[in-house]
PyMOL Python script that loads the backbone (N, CA, C, O; Angstrom):
from pymol import cmd

cmd.read_pdbstr("""\
ATOM      1  N   MET A   1      22.270 -11.079 -63.327  1.00  0.00           N
ATOM      2  CA  MET A   1      21.355  -9.950 -63.083  1.00  0.00           C
ATOM      3  C   MET A   1      21.848  -8.720 -63.844  1.00  0.00           C
ATOM      4  O   MET A   1      23.051  -8.487 -63.969  1.00  0.00           O
ATOM      5  N   THR A   2      20.908  -7.955 -64.339  1.00  0.00           N
ATOM      6  CA  THR A   2      21.280  -6.733 -65.054  1.00  0.00           C
ATOM      7  C   THR A   2      21.496  -5.605 -64.061  1.00  0.00           C
ATOM      8  O   THR A   2      21.141  -5.730 -62.889  1.00  0.00           O
ATOM      9  N   GLY A   3      22.069  -4.515 -64.519  1.00  0.00           N
ATOM     10  CA  GLY A   3      22.317  -3.376 -63.636  1.00  0.00           C
ATOM     11  C   GLY A   3      21.015  -2.865 -63.041  1.00  0.00           C
ATOM     12  O   GLY A   3      20.968  -2.469 -61.876  1.00  0.00           O
ATOM     13  N   THR A   4      19.955  -2.876 -63.851  1.00  0.00           N
ATOM     14  CA  THR A   4      18.664  -2.372 -63.365  1.00  0.00           C
ATOM     15  C   THR A   4      18.133  -3.250 -62.238  1.00  0.00           C
ATOM     16  O   THR A   4      17.598  -2.749 -61.249  1.00  0.00           O
ATOM     17  N   SER A   5      18.285  -4.559 -62.394  1.00  0.00           N
ATOM     18  CA  SER A   5      17.797  -5.482 -61.364  1.00  0.00           C
ATOM     19  C   SER A   5      18.565  -5.271 -60.060  1.00  0.00           C
ATOM     20  O   SER A   5      17.975  -5.263 -58.979  1.00  0.00           O
ATOM     21  N   ILE A   6      19.880  -5.102 -60.169  1.00  0.00           N
ATOM     22  CA  ILE A   6      20.704  -4.897 -58.976  1.00  0.00           C
ATOM     23  C   ILE A   6      20.309  -3.590 -58.289  1.00  0.00           C
ATOM     24  O   ILE A   6      20.167  -3.544 -57.067  1.00  0.00           O
ATOM     25  N   ALA A   7      20.131  -2.530 -59.080  1.00  0.00           N
ATOM     26  CA  ALA A   7      19.767  -1.232 -58.508  1.00  0.00           C
ATOM     27  C   ALA A   7      18.411  -1.337 -57.815  1.00  0.00           C
ATOM     28  O   ALA A   7      18.228  -0.803 -56.721  1.00  0.00           O
ATOM     29  N   PHE A   8      17.460  -2.024 -58.452  1.00  0.00           N
ATOM     30  CA  PHE A   8      16.126  -2.185 -57.868  1.00  0.00           C
ATOM     31  C   PHE A   8      16.203  -2.974 -56.566  1.00  0.00           C
ATOM     32  O   PHE A   8      15.523  -2.650 -55.592  1.00  0.00           O
ATOM     33  N   PHE A   9      17.050  -4.026 -56.558  1.00  0.00           N
ATOM     34  CA  PHE A   9      17.213  -4.856 -55.362  1.00  0.00           C
ATOM     35  C   PHE A   9      17.795  -4.025 -54.212  1.00  0.00           C
ATOM     36  O   PHE A   9      17.318  -4.105 -53.080  1.00  0.00           O
ATOM     37  N   LEU A  10      18.829  -3.228 -54.512  1.00  0.00           N
ATOM     38  CA  LEU A  10      19.444  -2.397 -53.477  1.00  0.00           C
ATOM     39  C   LEU A  10      18.445  -1.378 -52.945  1.00  0.00           C
ATOM     40  O   LEU A  10      18.378  -1.141 -51.739  1.00  0.00           O
ATOM     41  N   PHE A  11      17.661  -0.770 -53.850  1.00  0.00           N
ATOM     42  CA  PHE A  11      16.664   0.219 -53.435  1.00  0.00           C
ATOM     43  C   PHE A  11      15.649  -0.425 -52.492  1.00  0.00           C
ATOM     44  O   PHE A  11      15.279   0.159 -51.473  1.00  0.00           O
ATOM     45  N   GLY A  12      15.206  -1.628 -52.838  1.00  0.00           N
ATOM     46  CA  GLY A  12      14.227  -2.329 -52.004  1.00  0.00           C
ATOM     47  C   GLY A  12      14.823  -2.679 -50.641  1.00  0.00           C
ATOM     48  O   GLY A  12      14.160  -2.544 -49.613  1.00  0.00           O
ATOM     49  N   ALA A  13      16.084  -3.132 -50.642  1.00  0.00           N
ATOM     50  CA  ALA A  13      16.730  -3.506 -49.385  1.00  0.00           C
ATOM     51  C   ALA A  13      16.876  -2.287 -48.476  1.00  0.00           C
ATOM     52  O   ALA A  13      16.589  -2.362 -47.281  1.00  0.00           O
ATOM     53  N   ILE A  14      17.325  -1.161 -49.046  1.00  0.00           N
ATOM     54  CA  ILE A  14      17.492   0.066 -48.258  1.00  0.00           C
ATOM     55  C   ILE A  14      16.142   0.523 -47.717  1.00  0.00           C
ATOM     56  O   ILE A  14      16.038   0.952 -46.568  1.00  0.00           O
ATOM     57  N   PHE A  15      15.096   0.427 -48.567  1.00  0.00           N
ATOM     58  CA  PHE A  15      13.755   0.856 -48.144  1.00  0.00           C
ATOM     59  C   PHE A  15      13.267  -0.003 -46.976  1.00  0.00           C
ATOM     60  O   PHE A  15      12.725   0.516 -46.000  1.00  0.00           O
ATOM     61  N   LEU A  16      13.464  -1.329 -47.084  1.00  0.00           N
ATOM     62  CA  LEU A  16      12.999  -2.233 -46.028  1.00  0.00           C
ATOM     63  C   LEU A  16      13.773  -2.006 -44.730  1.00  0.00           C
ATOM     64  O   LEU A  16      13.174  -1.912 -43.659  1.00  0.00           O
ATOM     65  N   TRP A  17      15.110  -1.917 -44.822  1.00  0.00           N
ATOM     66  CA  TRP A  17      15.916  -1.718 -43.616  1.00  0.00           C
ATOM     67  C   TRP A  17      15.649  -0.352 -43.001  1.00  0.00           C
ATOM     68  O   TRP A  17      15.656  -0.201 -41.779  1.00  0.00           O
ATOM     69  N   GLY A  18      15.410   0.662 -43.869  1.00  0.00           N
ATOM     70  CA  GLY A  18      15.102   2.006 -43.364  1.00  0.00           C
ATOM     71  C   GLY A  18      13.800   1.977 -42.577  1.00  0.00           C
ATOM     72  O   GLY A  18      13.701   2.569 -41.502  1.00  0.00           O
ATOM     73  N   GLY A  19      12.797   1.282 -43.123  1.00  0.00           N
ATOM     74  CA  GLY A  19      11.511   1.197 -42.432  1.00  0.00           C
ATOM     75  C   GLY A  19      11.660   0.463 -41.106  1.00  0.00           C
ATOM     76  O   GLY A  19      11.044   0.840 -40.109  1.00  0.00           O
ATOM     77  N   LEU A  20      12.480  -0.590 -41.096  1.00  0.00           N
ATOM     78  CA  LEU A  20      12.692  -1.353 -39.870  1.00  0.00           C
ATOM     79  C   LEU A  20      13.381  -0.487 -38.820  1.00  0.00           C
ATOM     80  O   LEU A  20      13.016  -0.524 -37.645  1.00  0.00           O
ATOM     81  N   ALA A  21      14.380   0.295 -39.241  1.00  0.00           N
ATOM     82  CA  ALA A  21      15.111   1.160 -38.316  1.00  0.00           C
ATOM     83  C   ALA A  21      14.167   2.189 -37.702  1.00  0.00           C
ATOM     84  O   ALA A  21      14.219   2.447 -36.499  1.00  0.00           O
ATOM     85  N   VAL A  22      13.301   2.779 -38.536  1.00  0.00           N
ATOM     86  CA  VAL A  22      12.355   3.785 -38.033  1.00  0.00           C
ATOM     87  C   VAL A  22      11.395   3.140 -37.035  1.00  0.00           C
ATOM     88  O   VAL A  22      11.089   3.719 -35.993  1.00  0.00           O
ATOM     89  N   THR A  23      10.928   1.945 -37.362  1.00  0.00           N
ATOM     90  CA  THR A  23       9.995   1.245 -36.466  1.00  0.00           C
ATOM     91  C   THR A  23      10.658   0.965 -35.118  1.00  0.00           C
ATOM     92  O   THR A  23      10.040   1.162 -34.071  1.00  0.00           O
ATOM     93  N   LEU A  24      11.902   0.512 -35.138  1.00  0.00           N
ATOM     94  CA  LEU A  24      12.612   0.218 -33.892  1.00  0.00           C
ATOM     95  C   LEU A  24      12.841   1.494 -33.094  1.00  0.00           C
ATOM     96  O   LEU A  24      12.697   1.498 -31.872  1.00  0.00           O
ATOM     97  N   THR A  25      13.201   2.587 -33.787  1.00  0.00           N
ATOM     98  CA  THR A  25      13.445   3.860 -33.105  1.00  0.00           C
ATOM     99  C   THR A  25      12.187   4.338 -32.407  1.00  0.00           C
ATOM    100  O   THR A  25      12.235   4.770 -31.256  1.00  0.00           O
ATOM    101  N   ILE A  26      11.047   4.260 -33.108  1.00  0.00           N
ATOM    102  CA  ILE A  26       9.778   4.692 -32.518  1.00  0.00           C
ATOM    103  C   ILE A  26       9.436   3.809 -31.321  1.00  0.00           C
ATOM    104  O   ILE A  26       8.970   4.308 -30.296  1.00  0.00           O
ATOM    105  N   ALA A  27       9.662   2.510 -31.442  1.00  0.00           N
ATOM    106  CA  ALA A  27       9.360   1.576 -30.354  1.00  0.00           C
ATOM    107  C   ALA A  27      10.209   1.908 -29.127  1.00  0.00           C
ATOM    108  O   ALA A  27       9.708   1.892 -28.003  1.00  0.00           O
ATOM    109  N   ILE A  28      11.493   2.210 -29.340  1.00  0.00           N
ATOM    110  CA  ILE A  28      12.393   2.537 -28.229  1.00  0.00           C
ATOM    111  C   ILE A  28      11.941   3.835 -27.563  1.00  0.00           C
ATOM    112  O   ILE A  28      11.916   3.929 -26.336  1.00  0.00           O
ATOM    113  N   LYS A  29      11.583   4.838 -28.374  1.00  0.00           N
ATOM    114  CA  LYS A  29      11.132   6.113 -27.818  1.00  0.00           C
ATOM    115  C   LYS A  29       9.862   5.908 -27.005  1.00  0.00           C
ATOM    116  O   LYS A  29       9.719   6.473 -25.920  1.00  0.00           O
ATOM    117  N   ASP A  30       8.932   5.098 -27.525  1.00  0.00           N
ATOM    118  CA  ASP A  30       7.684   4.836 -26.807  1.00  0.00           C
ATOM    119  C   ASP A  30       7.984   4.149 -25.479  1.00  0.00           C
ATOM    120  O   ASP A  30       7.350   4.455 -24.469  1.00  0.00           O
ATOM    121  N   ASP A  31       8.939   3.227 -25.468  1.00  0.00           N
ATOM    122  CA  ASP A  31       9.285   2.527 -24.235  1.00  0.00           C
ATOM    123  C   ASP A  31       9.839   3.509 -23.206  1.00  0.00           C
ATOM    124  O   ASP A  31       9.483   3.441 -22.030  1.00  0.00           O
ATOM    125  N   LYS A  32      10.707   4.417 -23.641  1.00  0.00           N
ATOM    126  CA  LYS A  32      11.290   5.387 -22.715  1.00  0.00           C
ATOM    127  C   LYS A  32      10.212   6.305 -22.153  1.00  0.00           C
ATOM    128  O   LYS A  32      10.206   6.594 -20.957  1.00  0.00           O
ATOM    129  N   GLU A  33       9.291   6.771 -23.013  1.00  0.00           N
ATOM    130  CA  GLU A  33       8.234   7.662 -22.555  1.00  0.00           C
ATOM    131  C   GLU A  33       7.326   6.934 -21.572  1.00  0.00           C
ATOM    132  O   GLU A  33       6.837   7.529 -20.611  1.00  0.00           O
ATOM    133  N   THR A  34       7.101   5.645 -21.817  1.00  0.00           N
ATOM    134  CA  THR A  34       6.240   4.864 -20.932  1.00  0.00           C
ATOM    135  C   THR A  34       6.915   4.662 -19.577  1.00  0.00           C
ATOM    136  O   THR A  34       6.248   4.688 -18.543  1.00  0.00           O
ATOM    137  N   MET A  35       8.226   4.462 -19.575  1.00  0.00           N
ATOM    138  CA  MET A  35       8.959   4.232 -18.334  1.00  0.00           C
ATOM    139  C   MET A  35       8.982   5.479 -17.467  1.00  0.00           C
ATOM    140  O   MET A  35       8.929   5.382 -16.241  1.00  0.00           O
ATOM    141  N   ILE A  36       9.058   6.647 -18.086  1.00  0.00           N
ATOM    142  CA  ILE A  36       9.152   7.892 -17.313  1.00  0.00           C
ATOM    143  C   ILE A  36       7.845   8.158 -16.565  1.00  0.00           C
ATOM    144  O   ILE A  36       7.730   9.160 -15.859  1.00  0.00           O
TER     145      ILE A  36
END
""", "prot")
cmd.dss("prot")
cmd.show_as("cartoon", "prot")
cmd.util.cbc("prot")
cmd.orient("prot")
């Protein structure tokens, strides 16, 4: 793999994991608000 391919892969991985983290955080907050 070239440097560009590796950089693109890392960017995509960070973007996907970041989106997943945000989704989980929102889900947890919604659960807490619903419980209260």
